[in-house]
N, C-alpha and C positions, 0 to 999 in steps of 0.2 A: 622647815617646809621646803619641799623641792621647787625648782624653778617652774615646773609644769603646774604644781598646785598653786603657786603664786599667780601665774598667768590665768588659770582657771578662776581663781577667786577675784582677780581684777576684772575679768569679763563679766562675771556674775554681778559684781558691785556696780559696774557701769551700765548694766542692762535695765531696761524698763520692765517692771512687773516681775513675775515669777516664771521660772523656766523649768522644764523637765531636763533630765540628763541629756536627752537627744537635742533639746533646745540649746543647752550649754555647749554641746559639741559643735552645733552649727554656728553659734555665736563665736566660738573660738576660731573656727575655720574662717569665718568672714572677717575676723580681726587679724588673721594672718598667724595665728598660734597653731603650730602643727602638733596635734595630739591624736591618739587613737580613742576610739569610743571606750575601750577598756580603761585607759588611763583617766578619762573623764569620770567614769563611774567610780573608780577606785579613789580618785582625789576628792570627789564630792563626798563620798562616805567618810573619808578621813577629816575633811573640813567640818562636816556636821558633827562627828564624834568630838572634835576639838572645841566645838561650840562657836565656830566662826561664822557658820551659816545655819539655817534652819531647814530641816527636811520635814515635809508634811504630805499626808495622803488625802486624796479626795476619792471617795468610793467609786470604784470602776474606772479610775483614771491612773496614768502612771504617777510616780512620786514627783512632787515639785520641790524646788530648792529656792529658798528665800534669802536675800542678802541681809535681812534683819534677823538676827538670831534670837531675840527675846520673844517671849510668848505674846502672841496677839491673834486676832481673828482674821479669817479670810472669807471672802464671798466668792462663790464659784458659780458662774452663769452656765446653767444646763444646756443653753442653746448654743452660745458662741465659744464656750469652754474657757473663757477668760477668767483669771484669778486676780482679785484685787484685795488689798488690805481693807478691812472693815473699820470704818471710823465710828466706833460705838462708845457707849459709856464704859466705865471701868468694869468690865466683866469679872476681872480677877477679884477686885475688892467686893463686888456684889456676891459672888460665890462664897467668899470667905465669910462675910457677914451673915448670909442667909443660912448656911449650913454649919457655921461655927467650926470651920476647918482652917488649916494652913495649907494653902494651895502652892505646891512647889513648881508645877509646870502644867501646861495644858495645850491641847490642839483643838481648835474650834473652827470648822469650815461649814459655812451655811450655803445651801444650794438655793439659788435665786434665778430670776430672769432679770438681767441687767436693764438699765435704762435705755441703752441703745437697741437691744433686742425687743424690749417691751414697746418702744415707739415704732418699730419696723412693721 
């Protein structure tokens, strides 16, 4: 792994929440890591392919990158655009038992109105 990729991975792991590539770029710049936007995109793709981070999409939004590489669910607030990990029952096990399948991997993003936005 290159030094730039290590720095990008470190910035992503230290971040709160889920970031887009542009968000990773800004976080790198704020942390004093000098990288180009192209380098960030290239490194994020490599890190995702290596299974060190997770790339996921939310309909109509840029791709997000998650420091937790294992399969899990996400909540996407349609108002504030914040993405959080869903604290739900074992969806993986439920799907396997319900459909009699072996689930190798999945992406599940649920569109919601978060507590903060619902209260506003």
